[in-house]
C-alpha positions as CSV (number, residue, x, y, z in Angstrom):
1,M,112.9,79.0,144.9
2,M,111.9,81.7,142.4
3,G,114.1,82.9,139.6
4,K,114.8,86.6,139.0
5,N,112.2,86.9,136.3
6,E,109.5,85.4,138.5
7,E,110.5,87.6,141.4
8,A,110.4,90.7,139.1
9,L,107.0,89.7,137.7
10,Q,105.6,89.2,141.2
11,L,107.0,92.6,142.3
12,M,105.6,94.4,139.2
13,N,102.2,92.7,139.7
14,Q,102.1,93.9,143.3
15,L,103.1,97.4,142.2
16,Y,100.5,97.4,139.5
17,E,97.7,96.1,141.9
18,H,98.5,99.0,144.2
19,H,98.9,101.7,141.5
20,P,96.8,100.4,138.5
21,T,96.7,103.8,136.7
22,N,100.4,104.7,137.1
23,Q,101.7,104.9,133.5
24,A,105.4,104.3,134.5
25,I,104.5,101.1,136.4
26,I,102.3,99.9,133.5
27,L,105.1,100.5,131.0
28,H,107.7,98.8,133.1
29,Y,105.4,95.8,133.7
30,A,104.7,95.7,129.9
31,D,108.4,95.6,129.2
32,L,108.9,92.8,131.6
33,L,106.1,90.8,130.2
34,F,107.5,91.3,126.7
35,A,111.0,90.3,127.9
36,T,109.6,87.1,129.4
37,D,107.5,86.2,126.3
38,Q,104.2,86.5,128.2
39,F,102.5,88.1,125.2
40,R,98.9,87.2,126.1
41,S,99.3,88.8,129.6
42,L,100.9,91.8,127.9
43,E,98.0,92.2,125.5
44,Q,95.6,92.0,128.4
45,L,97.5,94.6,130.4
46,I,97.5,97.0,127.5
47,S,93.9,96.3,126.7
48,N,92.8,97.0,130.3
49,N,94.8,100.2,130.5
50,K,94.4,102.0,127.1
51,E,93.0,105.1,128.8
52,H,96.1,105.4,130.9
53,L,98.6,104.9,128.1
54,D,99.1,108.0,126.1
55,D,102.7,107.1,125.2
56,P,103.2,106.2,121.5
57,I,105.8,103.6,122.6
58,I,103.0,101.3,123.8
59,H,101.8,100.9,120.2
60,Q,105.3,100.0,119.1
61,L,105.5,97.4,121.9
62,L,102.2,96.0,120.8
63,A,103.4,95.9,117.2
64,Q,106.4,93.8,118.4
65,V,104.2,91.5,120.3
66,Y,101.9,90.9,117.3
67,G,105.0,90.4,115.1
68,K,106.3,87.7,117.4
69,Q,102.8,86.1,117.3
70,K,102.6,86.4,113.5
71,K,99.5,88.5,113.7
72,T,100.0,90.5,110.6
73,T,96.8,92.6,110.6
74,E,97.2,93.6,114.3
75,L,100.9,94.3,113.7
76,H,100.1,96.9,111.1
77,Q,97.2,98.3,113.1
78,A,99.5,98.9,116.0
79,Q,102.1,100.5,113.8
80,A,99.5,102.7,112.4
81,E,98.5,103.9,115.9
82,W,102.2,104.5,116.7
83,Y,102.6,106.7,113.6
84,F,99.3,108.4,114.3
85,A,100.3,109.2,117.9
86,R,103.5,110.8,116.6
87,G,101.6,113.0,114.1
88,E,102.7,111.0,111.1
89,Y,99.3,110.7,109.5
90,K,100.3,109.5,106.0
91,A,102.5,106.7,107.4
92,A,99.6,105.7,109.7
93,I,97.1,105.5,106.9
94,K,99.7,103.5,104.8
95,Q,99.9,101.0,107.7
96,L,96.2,100.6,107.8
97,D,96.2,100.0,104.0
98,I,98.6,97.2,104.6
99,A,96.5,95.8,107.4
100,Q,93.5,95.8,105.2
101,E,95.4,93.9,102.5
102,S,95.9,91.1,105.0
103,T,92.2,90.8,105.7
104,Q,89.4,89.7,103.5
105,R,87.7,92.5,101.7
106,H,84.7,92.2,104.0
107,G,84.0,91.4,107.5
108,T,84.2,93.2,110.8
109,V,88.0,93.6,110.9
110,F,88.1,95.1,107.4
111,N,85.2,97.5,108.3
112,A,86.9,98.5,111.6
113,I,90.1,99.3,109.8
114,Q,88.2,101.3,107.2
115,K,86.4,103.3,110.0
116,R,89.7,104.0,111.7
117,K,91.3,105.0,108.5
118,A,88.5,107.5,107.8
119,S,88.9,108.9,111.3
120,M,92.7,109.3,110.8
121,K,92.1,111.0,107.4
122,K,89.6,113.4,109.1
123,M,92.2,114.3,111.7
124,F,94.9,114.7,109.0
125,D,92.6,117.1,107.1
126,M,91.8,119.1,110.2
127,S,95.5,119.4,111.2
128,H,96.2,120.8,107.7
129,K,93.4,123.3,108.0
130,L,94.7,124.5,111.3
131,G,98.4,124.5,110.4
């Protein structure tokens, strides 16, 4: 006999399979995966659906997942994306600075963070020129 969590997961998985681009279903499924400590499945769900998830809350959820997994760099990257999605550019760039501090001063992760930071700064500059 299945417990309530297993039944809920099975139901959400069926809903997701039938409606794989529905943002509400994806977010509820993500919440359930988080509540049941299925972090790898949650990361995979989010990774597979980034184009369908325009809600900043998904980045906050990812930050919580990375925090529970002690993934410091990824935690700050997710927080940066959350701030960025909310238009808080300076806070986003600060989080990327913190993420870079947790990496070595070279390598692909450092370079990817540097590239994202440059992109955010460009958006910040453009928003100030328009506003």
